[in-house]
C-alpha positions, 0 to 999 in steps of 0.5 A: 408451753400453752399458746397465747390467745390472739384476739384480732379485734378485742371488745372494750371489755376484752381490752380491759381484761387484757390490761388487768391481766397484764398488770397482775402478771407484771406484779407477780413476775417483776415484783413492782407496781405497774402503771398502765397507759391506755393509748390510741391514736386517730387520723389527724383532723378526725374528732372521734374514731371507733378505736379511740372510743373503744380504748376510752371505754376500756380504760373506764371499765378497767378502772372500775374492775380494778380500782387498785391499779394505776391506769 
């Protein structure tokens, strides 16, 4: 059995690729059209946060890479 790749701090492009791969796996195994939520949280009172900005960017990248998916 192959080991899963663990990326402790993925880039926005890596996050997008992970989301797309997950959607394709879900389609293949479960047989239904997946809906992919891209979520991030920030500390209360903070207007922007590095991780939130990364998820927003990853969402845009994933939508551009796979416009057929519901992201």
